[in-house]
ROGU-129807 format. One record per residue (C-alpha): residue number from 1; x, y, z; residue in three letters. Coordinates in steps of 0.1 Angstrom, whole numbers, m for minus. Each point is the difference from the previous one (the first is absolute). Layout:
N
<k=NUM px=X py=Y pz=Z r=ALA>
...
END
This chain:
430
<k=1 px=1663 py=1209 pz=1010 r=MET>
<k=2 px=m32 py=m4 pz=m19 r=THR>
<k=3 px=m25 py=23 pz=m16 r=ALA>
<k=4 px=m36 py=m4 pz=10 r=MET>
<k=5 px=m29 py=17 pz=m19 r=ALA>
<k=6 px=m27 py=17 pz=21 r=THR>
<k=7 px=m29 py=18 pz=m17 r=ASN>
<k=8 px=21 py=5 pz=m32 r=GLY>
<k=9 px=29 py=14 pz=19 r=SER>
<k=10 px=33 py=m16 pz=10 r=THR>
<k=11 px=10 py=m4 pz=36 r=THR>
<k=12 px=35 py=m9 pz=11 r=THR>
<k=13 px=0 py=m33 pz=19 r=VAL>
<k=14 px=29 py=m16 pz=18 r=THR>
<k=15 px=m4 py=m37 pz=9 r=ASN>
<k=16 px=m37 py=2 pz=m8 r=GLY>
<k=17 px=m6 py=31 pz=23 r=LYS>
<k=18 px=m4 py=36 pz=m10 r=ALA>
<k=19 px=29 py=20 pz=15 r=ASN>
<k=20 px=m6 py=11 pz=36 r=GLY>
<k=21 px=m28 py=m26 pz=6 r=THR>
<k=22 px=m1 py=m33 pz=19 r=LYS>
<k=23 px=m17 py=m33 pz=m7 r=TRP>
<k=24 px=m23 py=7 pz=30 r=HIS>
<k=25 px=m13 py=32 pz=m16 r=ASP>
<k=26 px=m18 py=m22 pz=m26 r=LYS>
<k=27 px=m19 py=m18 pz=28 r=TYR>
<k=28 px=m10 py=25 pz=27 r=PRO>
<k=29 px=m25 py=m24 pz=16 r=HIS>
<k=30 px=28 py=m21 pz=14 r=LEU>
<k=31 px=15 py=29 pz=20 r=GLY>
<k=32 px=36 py=2 pz=9 r=LYS>
<k=33 px=m1 py=m8 pz=38 r=GLY>
<k=34 px=17 py=m28 pz=19 r=PRO>
<k=35 px=m9 py=m36 pz=m3 r=LEU>
<k=36 px=m12 py=m16 pz=34 r=PRO>
<k=37 px=23 py=m27 pz=12 r=ALA>
<k=38 px=m27 py=m22 pz=16 r=ASN>
<k=39 px=m13 py=m12 pz=m34 r=VAL>
<k=40 px=30 py=m24 pz=0 r=PHE>
<k=41 px=m6 py=m15 pz=35 r=ILE>
<k=42 px=m38 py=3 pz=7 r=SER>
<k=43 px=m17 py=m34 pz=3 r=GLU>
<k=44 px=m34 py=18 pz=m3 r=GLU>
<k=45 px=11 py=15 pz=m33 r=GLN>
<k=46 px=13 py=m33 pz=m13 r=PHE>
<k=47 px=m34 py=m17 pz=6 r=GLN>
<k=48 px=m18 py=29 pz=m18 r=LEU>
<k=49 px=24 py=m4 pz=m29 r=GLU>
<k=50 px=m8 py=m37 pz=m1 r=ARG>
<k=51 px=m38 py=5 pz=0 r=GLU>
<k=52 px=m4 py=32 pz=m21 r=ARG>
<k=53 px=29 py=m3 pz=m24 r=ILE>
<k=54 px=14 py=m35 pz=m6 r=PHE>
<k=55 px=m34 py=m18 pz=2 r=LYS>
<k=56 px=m15 py=25 pz=m24 r=LYS>
<k=57 px=25 py=7 pz=m28 r=VAL>
<k=58 px=15 py=m19 pz=m30 r=TRP>
<k=59 px=33 py=m17 pz=9 r=LEU>
<k=60 px=26 py=m14 pz=m23 r=ASN>
<k=61 px=8 py=m37 pz=7 r=VAL>
<k=62 px=20 py=m11 pz=m30 r=GLY>
<k=63 px=4 py=m1 pz=m38 r=ARG>
<k=64 px=m17 py=m21 pz=m27 r=VAL>
<k=65 px=33 py=m17 pz=m8 r=GLU>
<k=66 px=m3 py=m19 pz=32 r=GLN>
<k=67 px=m30 py=m18 pz=m14 r=LEU>
<k=68 px=10 py=m10 pz=m36 r=PRO>
<k=69 px=m25 py=m29 pz=m4 r=LYS>
<k=70 px=m34 py=m12 pz=15 r=PRO>
<k=71 px=4 py=m16 pz=34 r=GLY>
<k=72 px=30 py=22 pz=10 r=ASP>
<k=73 px=m5 py=18 pz=33 r=TYR>
<k=74 px=17 py=20 pz=27 r=PHE>
<k=75 px=m9 py=10 pz=35 r=VAL>
<k=76 px=3 py=34 pz=15 r=GLN>
<k=77 px=m3 py=3 pz=37 r=ASP>
<k=78 px=m13 py=34 pz=10 r=LEU>
<k=79 px=5 py=5 pz=38 r=ALA>
<k=80 px=m13 py=35 pz=m3 r=MET>
<k=81 px=m33 py=m12 pz=m14 r=CYS>
<k=82 px=0 py=m30 pz=24 r=GLN>
<k=83 px=m3 py=m25 pz=m29 r=THR>
<k=84 px=18 py=m22 pz=m25 r=SER>
<k=85 px=m8 py=3 pz=m37 r=ILE>
<k=86 px=2 py=m27 pz=m27 r=ILE>
<k=87 px=5 py=14 pz=m35 r=VAL>
<k=88 px=m4 py=m25 pz=m28 r=VAL>
<k=89 px=m4 py=m2 pz=m38 r=ARG>
<k=90 px=m32 py=m21 pz=m7 r=ALA>
<k=91 px=m6 py=m23 pz=m29 r=LYS>
<k=92 px=m16 py=27 pz=m20 r=ASP>
<k=93 px=32 py=21 pz=3 r=GLY>
<k=94 px=m15 py=26 pz=23 r=ASN>
<k=95 px=17 py=9 pz=33 r=ILE>
<k=96 px=m20 py=m5 pz=32 r=HIS>
<k=97 px=7 py=8 pz=36 r=ALA>
<k=98 px=m14 py=m16 pz=32 r=PHE>
<k=99 px=3 py=1 pz=37 r=HIS>
<k=100 px=22 py=m29 pz=9 r=ASN>
<k=101 px=m24 py=m15 pz=25 r=ILE>
<k=102 px=m20 py=m32 pz=m1 r=CYS>
<k=103 px=m38 py=2 pz=3 r=SER>
<k=104 px=m1 py=m30 pz=23 r=HIS>
<k=105 px=21 py=9 pz=31 r=ARG>
<k=106 px=20 py=30 pz=m11 r=GLY>
<k=107 px=34 py=m17 pz=m7 r=ASN>
<k=108 px=23 py=15 pz=m25 r=LYS>
<k=109 px=m7 py=m18 pz=m33 r=VAL>
<k=110 px=34 py=6 pz=m16 r=VAL>
<k=111 px=32 py=m2 pz=22 r=TRP>
<k=112 px=26 py=5 pz=m28 r=ASP>
<k=113 px=11 py=34 pz=m13 r=ASN>
<k=114 px=m6 py=m10 pz=m36 r=GLN>
<k=115 px=m6 py=m30 pz=m23 r=GLY>
<k=116 px=m22 py=m16 pz=m26 r=THR>
<k=117 px=m31 py=m21 pz=5 r=CYS>
<k=118 px=m34 py=m9 pz=m14 r=GLN>
<k=119 px=m19 py=2 pz=33 r=VAL>
<k=120 px=8 py=15 pz=34 r=PHE>
<k=121 px=m4 py=m26 pz=27 r=THR>
<k=122 px=m1 py=9 pz=37 r=CYS>
<k=123 px=24 py=m22 pz=19 r=LYS>
<k=124 px=m22 py=m1 pz=31 r=PHE>
<k=125 px=m31 py=m19 pz=m13 r=HIS>
<k=126 px=7 py=m2 pz=m38 r=ASN>
<k=127 px=m27 py=25 pz=m11 r=TRP>
<k=128 px=10 py=8 pz=m36 r=SER>
<k=129 px=m6 py=31 pz=m21 r=TYR>
<k=130 px=2 py=7 pz=m37 r=ALA>
<k=131 px=23 py=27 pz=m15 r=LEU>
<k=132 px=m31 py=22 pz=m2 r=ASP>
<k=133 px=m6 py=m4 pz=37 r=GLY>
<k=134 px=m30 py=m23 pz=m2 r=LYS>
<k=135 px=m2 py=m28 pz=26 r=LEU>
<k=136 px=4 py=m32 pz=m19 r=ARG>
<k=137 px=4 py=m28 pz=25 r=TYR>
<k=138 px=m9 py=m7 pz=36 r=VAL>
<k=139 px=10 py=m33 pz=16 r=PRO>
<k=140 px=m29 py=m19 pz=16 r=ASP>
<k=141 px=m24 py=27 pz=m13 r=GLU>
<k=142 px=m31 py=m19 pz=11 r=GLU>
<k=143 px=8 py=4 pz=37 r=SER>
<k=144 px=m4 py=38 pz=m2 r=PHE>
<k=145 px=m33 py=18 pz=6 r=PHE>
<k=146 px=m16 py=18 pz=m30 r=ASP>
<k=147 px=34 py=7 pz=m15 r=LEU>
<k=148 px=m3 py=26 pz=m27 r=LYS>
<k=149 px=32 py=m4 pz=m20 r=LYS>
<k=150 px=m7 py=28 pz=m24 r=ASP>
<k=151 px=1 py=24 pz=29 r=GLU>
<k=152 px=32 py=m13 pz=16 r=LEU>
<k=153 px=27 py=8 pz=m26 r=GLY>
<k=154 px=31 py=20 pz=7 r=LEU>
<k=155 px=m8 py=36 pz=9 r=THR>
<k=156 px=9 py=22 pz=m30 r=PRO>
<k=157 px=21 py=31 pz=1 r=VAL>
<k=158 px=m2 py=28 pz=m25 r=ALA>
<k=159 px=29 py=m3 pz=m25 r=VAL>
<k=160 px=11 py=20 pz=m30 r=ASP>
<k=161 px=31 py=5 pz=m21 r=VAL>
<k=162 px=17 py=33 pz=m10 r=TRP>
<k=163 px=30 py=m2 pz=m24 r=GLU>
<k=164 px=7 py=m36 pz=11 r=GLY>
<k=165 px=m2 py=9 pz=37 r=PHE>
<k=166 px=m26 py=m20 pz=20 r=ILE>
<k=167 px=m20 py=20 pz=25 r=PHE>
<k=168 px=m25 py=m13 pz=26 r=ILE>
<k=169 px=m25 py=18 pz=22 r=ASN>
<k=170 px=m12 py=m18 pz=32 r=VAL>
<k=171 px=m30 py=23 pz=3 r=ASP>
<k=172 px=m30 py=m22 pz=m8 r=PRO>
<k=173 px=m15 py=29 pz=m20 r=SER>
<k=174 px=29 py=23 pz=m13 r=PRO>
<k=175 px=m11 py=36 pz=m4 r=GLN>
<k=176 px=22 py=4 pz=m31 r=GLU>
<k=177 px=13 py=m21 pz=m29 r=THR>
<k=178 px=37 py=m4 pz=m2 r=LEU>
<k=179 px=1 py=23 pz=m30 r=SER>
<k=180 px=m18 py=27 pz=20 r=GLU>
<k=181 px=23 py=m5 pz=29 r=TYR>
<k=182 px=32 py=4 pz=m20 r=LEU>
<k=183 px=m14 py=29 pz=m20 r=GLY>
<k=184 px=25 py=21 pz=m19 r=GLU>
<k=185 px=30 py=m19 pz=13 r=VAL>
<k=186 px=m14 py=m31 pz=m17 r=GLY>
<k=187 px=m10 py=15 pz=m33 r=THR>
<k=188 px=32 py=21 pz=m4 r=SER>
<k=189 px=22 py=m31 pz=3 r=LEU>
<k=190 px=m18 py=m19 pz=m27 r=HIS>
<k=191 px=24 py=m12 pz=m26 r=GLY>
<k=192 px=30 py=m4 pz=23 r=TYR>
<k=193 px=15 py=m35 pz=m8 r=PRO>
<k=194 px=m6 py=m15 pz=34 r=PHE>
<k=195 px=m5 py=m35 pz=m15 r=ALA>
<k=196 px=32 py=2 pz=m21 r=GLU>
<k=197 px=20 py=11 pz=30 r=PHE>
<k=198 px=m14 py=m27 pz=23 r=SER>
<k=199 px=19 py=m29 pz=m16 r=THR>
<k=200 px=30 py=5 pz=23 r=THR>
<k=201 px=m3 py=10 pz=36 r=SER>
<k=202 px=17 py=m1 pz=34 r=ALA>
<k=203 px=m19 py=4 pz=32 r=SER>
<k=204 px=9 py=6 pz=37 r=TRP>
<k=205 px=m24 py=m5 pz=29 r=THR>
<k=206 px=6 py=7 pz=37 r=THR>
<k=207 px=m20 py=8 pz=31 r=GLU>
<k=208 px=11 py=32 pz=17 r=VAL>
<k=209 px=m8 py=13 pz=35 r=LYS>
<k=210 px=m16 py=32 pz=m12 r=ALA>
<k=211 px=m33 py=16 pz=m7 r=ASN>
<k=212 px=m11 py=m4 pz=m37 r=TRP>
<k=213 px=0 py=38 pz=m4 r=LYS>
<k=214 px=36 py=3 pz=12 r=VAL>
<k=215 px=10 py=m25 pz=m27 r=VAL>
<k=216 px=m21 py=15 pz=m27 r=LYS>
<k=217 px=11 py=36 pz=7 r=ASP>
<k=218 px=36 py=m9 pz=m6 r=ALA>
<k=219 px=m8 py=m7 pz=m36 r=PHE>
<k=220 px=m22 py=30 pz=m8 r=GLN>
<k=221 px=25 py=27 pz=4 r=GLU>
<k=222 px=33 py=8 pz=m16 r=ILE>
<k=223 px=14 py=24 pz=27 r=TYR>
<k=224 px=21 py=m29 pz=15 r=HIS>
<k=225 px=16 py=m11 pz=m32 r=VAL>
<k=226 px=32 py=21 pz=0 r=PRO>
<k=227 px=8 py=m11 pz=35 r=PHE>
<k=228 px=m13 py=m35 pz=7 r=LEU>
<k=229 px=10 py=m12 pz=m35 r=HIS>
<k=230 px=33 py=18 pz=m4 r=ARG>
<k=231 px=19 py=m33 pz=m2 r=ARG>
<k=232 px=m23 py=m21 pz=m22 r=SER>
<k=233 px=m11 py=26 pz=m26 r=VAL>
<k=234 px=22 py=31 pz=5 r=PRO>
<k=235 px=m9 py=28 pz=m24 r=ASP>
<k=236 px=m25 py=m21 pz=m18 r=SER>
<k=237 px=m29 py=22 pz=11 r=PHE>
<k=238 px=19 py=32 pz=7 r=THR>
<k=239 px=22 py=25 pz=m18 r=SER>
<k=240 px=16 py=33 pz=6 r=LYS>
<k=241 px=m32 py=17 pz=m13 r=ALA>
<k=242 px=m22 py=m23 pz=21 r=ASN>
<k=243 px=20 py=m10 pz=31 r=PRO>
<k=244 px=m30 py=m11 pz=21 r=TYR>
<k=245 px=m17 py=m22 pz=m27 r=ALA>
<k=246 px=m30 py=22 pz=m4 r=HIS>
<k=247 px=m28 py=m17 pz=m20 r=ALA>
<k=248 px=m8 py=10 pz=m35 r=LEU>
<k=249 px=m37 py=m4 pz=5 r=HIS>
<k=250 px=m25 py=m9 pz=27 r=MET>
<k=251 px=m37 py=m6 pz=m5 r=GLN>
<k=252 px=m26 py=m10 pz=26 r=LEU>
<k=253 px=m32 py=m19 pz=m7 r=PHE>
<k=254 px=m29 py=m6 pz=24 r=PRO>
<k=255 px=18 py=m29 pz=17 r=ARG>
<k=256 px=31 py=m7 pz=m21 r=HIS>
<k=257 px=30 py=20 pz=m11 r=ALA>
<k=258 px=29 py=3 pz=m24 r=ARG>
<k=259 px=34 py=15 pz=0 r=ALA>
<k=260 px=25 py=2 pz=m29 r=SER>
<k=261 px=36 py=m2 pz=11 r=LEU>
<k=262 px=31 py=18 pz=m14 r=PHE>
<k=263 px=29 py=m21 pz=m14 r=GLY>
<k=264 px=35 py=14 pz=m4 r=ASN>
<k=265 px=8 py=m6 pz=m37 r=ALA>
<k=266 px=35 py=13 pz=7 r=ASP>
<k=267 px=7 py=m28 pz=25 r=LEU>
<k=268 px=35 py=m15 pz=m3 r=LYS>
<k=269 px=m6 py=m37 pz=8 r=PRO>
<k=270 px=25 py=m25 pz=11 r=SER>
<k=271 px=15 py=m23 pz=m26 r=PRO>
<k=272 px=m23 py=m28 pz=10 r=VAL>
<k=273 px=m31 py=23 pz=1 r=ALA>
<k=274 px=10 py=14 pz=m34 r=ALA>
<k=275 px=0 py=m35 pz=m15 r=LEU>
<k=276 px=m34 py=m8 pz=15 r=ALA>
<k=277 px=m14 py=34 pz=m12 r=PHE>
<k=278 px=12 py=m8 pz=m35 r=ARG>
<k=279 px=m24 py=m29 pz=m2 r=TYR>
<k=280 px=m30 py=15 pz=17 r=GLY>
<k=281 px=4 py=21 pz=31 r=ALA>
<k=282 px=m22 py=m5 pz=31 r=PHE>
<k=283 px=0 py=36 pz=12 r=LEU>
<k=284 px=13 py=26 pz=m24 r=ILE>
<k=285 px=m7 py=m2 pz=m37 r=ARG>
<k=286 px=10 py=26 pz=m26 r=GLN>
<k=287 px=m16 py=m17 pz=m30 r=ASP>
<k=288 px=m37 py=m4 pz=10 r=PHE>
<k=289 px=m27 py=8 pz=m26 r=SER>
<k=290 px=m23 py=27 pz=12 r=LEU>
<k=291 px=m27 py=m8 pz=m26 r=GLY>
<k=292 px=m3 py=m36 pz=11 r=ASN>
<k=293 px=m10 py=6 pz=36 r=LEU>
<k=294 px=m36 py=0 pz=12 r=PRO>
<k=295 px=m14 py=34 pz=11 r=ALA>
<k=296 px=5 py=m8 pz=36 r=GLY>
<k=297 px=36 py=m9 pz=m3 r=VAL>
<k=298 px=24 py=30 pz=2 r=ASN>
<k=299 px=m31 py=23 pz=m6 r=PRO>
<k=300 px=22 py=31 pz=m5 r=LEU>
<k=301 px=21 py=m19 pz=m27 r=ARG>
<k=302 px=31 py=13 pz=18 r=ASP>
<k=303 px=33 py=m13 pz=m14 r=LYS>
<k=304 px=15 py=m1 pz=35 r=THR>
<k=305 px=m27 py=m25 pz=12 r=TRP>
<k=306 px=10 py=m33 pz=14 r=THR>
<k=307 px=m31 py=m17 pz=15 r=LEU>
<k=308 px=m34 py=7 pz=14 r=ASP>
<k=309 px=m14 py=m10 pz=34 r=LEU>
<k=310 px=m36 py=m10 pz=m1 r=ASN>
<k=311 px=m15 py=m5 pz=34 r=THR>
<k=312 px=m33 py=m19 pz=m1 r=ILE>
<k=313 px=m18 py=4 pz=33 r=PHE>
<k=314 px=3 py=m14 pz=26 r=PRO>
<k=315 px=31 py=m23 pz=m3 r=CYS>
<k=316 px=11 py=m7 pz=m36 r=PHE>
<k=317 px=26 py=18 pz=m21 r=PHE>
<k=318 px=7 py=m4 pz=m37 r=VAL>
<k=319 px=31 py=19 pz=m10 r=ASP>
<k=320 px=7 py=1 pz=m37 r=VAL>
<k=321 px=30 py=9 pz=m22 r=SER>
<k=322 px=4 py=m6 pz=m37 r=GLU>
<k=323 px=19 py=m32 pz=3 r=GLY>
<k=324 px=m13 py=m16 pz=32 r=SER>
<k=325 px=m24 py=4 pz=29 r=TYR>
<k=326 px=m2 py=m10 pz=36 r=PHE>
<k=327 px=m27 py=m3 pz=26 r=THR>
<k=328 px=m3 py=4 pz=38 r=HIS>
<k=329 px=m27 py=m16 pz=21 r=GLN>
<k=330 px=m5 py=8 pz=37 r=PHE>
<k=331 px=m23 py=m24 pz=18 r=TRP>
<k=332 px=m8 py=10 pz=36 r=PRO>
<k=333 px=1 py=m28 pz=26 r=VAL>
<k=334 px=m3 py=20 pz=32 r=ALA>
<k=335 px=4 py=36 pz=10 r=VAL>
<k=336 px=38 py=m5 pz=1 r=ASP>
<k=337 px=5 py=m28 pz=m25 r=ARG>
<k=338 px=m1 py=0 pz=m38 r=THR>
<k=339 px=8 py=m25 pz=m27 r=VAL>
<k=340 px=18 py=18 pz=m28 r=TRP>
<k=341 px=6 py=m14 pz=m35 r=THR>
<k=342 px=20 py=16 pz=m27 r=SER>
<k=343 px=0 py=m15 pz=m35 r=THR>
<k=344 px=21 py=12 pz=m31 r=GLN>
<k=345 px=m11 py=m9 pz=m35 r=TYR>
<k=346 px=19 py=0 pz=m33 r=PHE>
<k=347 px=m8 py=m12 pz=m35 r=PRO>
<k=348 px=15 py=m34 pz=m10 r=ARG>
<k=349 px=37 py=5 pz=m8 r=ALA>
<k=350 px=9 py=m7 pz=m37 r=LYS>
<k=351 px=37 py=3 pz=3 r=THR>
<k=352 px=27 py=m8 pz=27 r=PRO>
<k=353 px=6 py=37 pz=3 r=GLY>
<k=354 px=m36 py=7 pz=9 r=GLN>
<k=355 px=0 py=m29 pz=25 r=ARG>
<k=356 px=31 py=15 pz=16 r=PHE>
<k=357 px=m16 py=34 pz=1 r=SER>
<k=358 px=m31 py=m14 pz=17 r=GLN>
<k=359 px=20 py=m19 pz=26 r=GLU>
<k=360 px=19 py=32 pz=8 r=TYR>
<k=361 px=m34 py=18 pz=3 r=GLY>
<k=362 px=m12 py=m27 pz=24 r=HIS>
<k=363 px=30 py=4 pz=23 r=VAL>
<k=364 px=m1 py=38 pz=m1 r=LEU>
<k=365 px=m37 py=0 pz=8 r=PHE>
<k=366 px=6 py=m24 pz=29 r=ARG>
<k=367 px=27 py=23 pz=14 r=ASP>
<k=368 px=m23 py=30 pz=m3 r=VAL>
<k=369 px=m30 py=m16 pz=18 r=ILE>
<k=370 px=23 py=m14 pz=27 r=LEU>
<k=371 px=10 py=35 pz=8 r=GLU>
<k=372 px=m37 py=10 pz=1 r=ASP>
<k=373 px=m9 py=m29 pz=22 r=GLY>
<k=374 px=27 py=9 pz=25 r=ARG>
<k=375 px=m21 py=30 pz=12 r=THR>
<k=376 px=m33 py=m17 pz=7 r=PHE>
<k=377 px=6 py=m17 pz=33 r=GLU>
<k=378 px=23 py=28 pz=12 r=GLU>
<k=379 px=m29 py=24 pz=m4 r=SER>
<k=380 px=m27 py=m22 pz=15 r=GLN>
<k=381 px=22 py=m9 pz=30 r=SER>
<k=382 px=m1 py=35 pz=13 r=VAL>
<k=383 px=m34 py=13 pz=m11 r=LEU>
<k=384 px=m17 py=m16 pz=30 r=SER>
<k=385 px=21 py=21 pz=23 r=SER>
<k=386 px=m23 py=30 pz=m6 r=GLY>
<k=387 px=30 py=22 pz=0 r=ALA>
<k=388 px=m12 py=16 pz=m33 r=LYS>
<k=389 px=m37 py=9 pz=m4 r=LYS>
<k=390 px=2 py=10 pz=m36 r=SER>
<k=391 px=23 py=2 pz=m30 r=PHE>
<k=392 px=5 py=28 pz=m26 r=VAL>
<k=393 px=0 py=m9 pz=m37 r=LEU>
<k=394 px=21 py=13 pz=m28 r=HIS>
<k=395 px=m16 py=13 pz=m33 r=ASP>
<k=396 px=14 py=m31 pz=m18 r=GLU>
<k=397 px=m19 py=m22 pz=25 r=GLU>
<k=398 px=m34 py=10 pz=m15 r=LEU>
<k=399 px=m9 py=m36 pz=m7 r=LEU>
<k=400 px=5 py=m9 pz=36 r=VAL>
<k=401 px=m23 py=28 pz=11 r=ARG>
<k=402 px=m26 py=m9 pz=m26 r=HIS>
<k=403 px=0 py=m37 pz=10 r=SER>
<k=404 px=m5 py=8 pz=37 r=HIS>
<k=405 px=m28 py=24 pz=m10 r=HIS>
<k=406 px=m18 py=m27 pz=m19 r=VAL>
<k=407 px=4 py=m24 pz=30 r=VAL>
<k=408 px=m15 py=26 pz=23 r=GLU>
<k=409 px=m29 py=8 pz=m23 r=GLN>
<k=410 px=m9 py=m37 pz=m3 r=MET>
<k=411 px=2 py=m9 pz=36 r=ILE>
<k=412 px=m20 py=30 pz=10 r=THR>
<k=413 px=m26 py=m6 pz=m26 r=GLY>
<k=414 px=5 py=32 pz=m20 r=HIS>
<k=415 px=m1 py=m1 pz=m39 r=PRO>
<k=416 px=35 py=m3 pz=m15 r=VAL>
<k=417 px=7 py=28 pz=m24 r=GLU>
<k=418 px=30 py=17 pz=m16 r=THR>
<k=419 px=1 py=37 pz=m7 r=MET>
<k=420 px=23 py=17 pz=m24 r=PHE>
<k=421 px=4 py=33 pz=m17 r=LEU>
<k=422 px=m13 py=4 pz=m36 r=THR>
<k=423 px=6 py=35 pz=m15 r=ASN>
<k=424 px=4 py=14 pz=35 r=GLY>
<k=425 px=m33 py=m15 pz=13 r=LYS>
<k=426 px=m4 py=m28 pz=25 r=GLU>
<k=427 px=m18 py=m30 pz=m13 r=THR>
<k=428 px=m12 py=m30 pz=20 r=ALA>
<k=429 px=m2 py=m36 pz=m13 r=HIS>
<k=430 px=m19 py=m24 pz=21 r=ALA>
END
């Protein structure tokens, strides 16, 4: 229970909500009606999502630690954007991105997933490009007709970096900068030690037979936690006072969203878990320093907090705690296929005890996401039956409703906005 000041008075708040209210009451523009089922199976909708969302917005493709020195590169294939992207650190230290297509006959220039080089050379006819994308060498150049090499470099892609995360935008003329696109989510996380925590990581990637929104929705609600995760993390996010893992705080932004999760400080861990927690717990901490957290991490400064979900539209999650963070990426491949990657990050271990704690955290995280992943294909396999035309949403599934609202607004061409109550009045942010 927390006290929240409003116009000089004090209002009693439970789990971030005034008594008797629901999260949805703060965002009346979203409504409270059912969610149509066809959004997960419609090929027409999928194509609209491709053209009006994924080909228009900023997408995370990696981190700067993947490119430690000039010449280092990686390739990100983006089926949803119908392209492949080369991301490289040039000789001047700047990061560039290019469509992975040769200007001569359209072959993929780079076939490897990652590597180091001084020039990119197409294997088809040996056309070579510098790290800045300029065309440097054409075999038998004299046999071409009016060849203008300065116009035949690799096609650039807009690229920018936020807190060490590399984002690209395949729109030739992006309507927003990355900073504008991230908005308050980006600024409020400034100061979180992403770079420090990115020295140790574990990652899992798989392709699932499910729509990308089916996969995404599983990670932006907590309603399932007491049931689906009762074996892997029993009582970690629940207690007698909070049996259904109600969130401490939820906040919606024009496209993105955040939820702060409750952690049971009275949890009685197993002997092995207790040993791991002693050297740096993955989930529940009782010794975090409220004053050291950026404004956007545990914004209520609640002592029962465990971690924040930060959903960056359309398909990237950055979930932060005090001692580690993890990400989810959901790349659509087809209306019923998604490549899902989860990565967990820790600071470099300084003692054997910290190393043990991190390995325990990796295994626990693996078990949790395996339980999540078990639901995706089971859902998709029956959605096409048409037996259900819509689904009802719980109040704790606010982020699910908001995400679908943003998708609908973008594919129909309406301005994306978030409305919330300020001193009892509805305010709109475009």
